C-alpha positions in Angstrom: 4.7 -1.3 10.9 7.8 -1.1 8.7 7.6 -1.7 5.0 10.3 -1.6 2.4 9.6 0.6 -0.5 11.4 1.0 -3.9 11.9 4.7 -4.9 12.8 5.0 -8.6 13.4 8.2 -10.6 11.0 8.4 -13.5 12.1 9.1 -17.0 9.6 11.9 -17.3 10.8 13.5 -14.0 9.8 12.9 -10.5 9.7 9.6 -8.7 7.7 6.4 -8.6 7.4 4.4 -5.4 6.4 0.7 -5.1 5.7 -1.4 -2.0 6.7 -4.9 -2.9 4.9 -6.4 0.1 1.6 -4.8 -1.0 0.8 -5.8 -4.6 -0.5 -2.9 -6.6 0.4 -0.3 -4.0 2.2 2.3 -6.0 2.5 6.1 -6.0 4.5 8.9 -7.4 5.5 12.5 -6.8 7.4 15.3 -8.4 10.0 15.3 -5.6 11.4 12.5 -3.4 9.7 14.0 -0.4 6.3 14.2 -2.2 6.6 10.7 -3.5 7.3 9.3 0.0 4.4 11.4 1.4 2.1 10.0 -1.3 3.1 6.4 -0.7 2.5 6.7 3.0 -1.1 7.8 2.1 -1.4 5.0 -0.4 -0.3 2.4 2.2 -2.8 3.7 4.7 -5.6 3.4 2.1 -4.4 0.0 1.0 -4.5 -1.3 4.6 -7.8 0.4 5.6 -10.5 -2.1 6.2 -13.3 -2.1 3.7 -16.8 -2.6 5.0 -17.5 -5.2 2.3 -14.6 -7.3 3.6 -16.8 -8.3 6.5 -19.5 -9.8 4.4 -19.0 -13.6 4.2 -21.2 -16.7 4.0 -22.7 -17.7 7.3 -20.6 -20.9 7.5 -17.1 -19.4 7.1 -14.7 -19.6 10.0 -12.5 -16.6 10.9 -9.1 -17.3 12.5 -6.3 -15.1 13.7 -2.8 -16.3 12.9 0.5 -15.0 14.3 3.3 -15.1 11.8 
């Protein structure tokens, strides 16, 4: 999976990284390399299925769409 990220130098030093396609997925690091390492971990955690996500009412319908 390829995602675009925005890497921005922070006023306090270091870098902030945002993933526009994943609302709220943000990380930071003291160096560019650390910030990119941290955002990779943040993306993995963001996309990791949560067990509670599978708890739905009995009458819901689950569909898979290709986009």
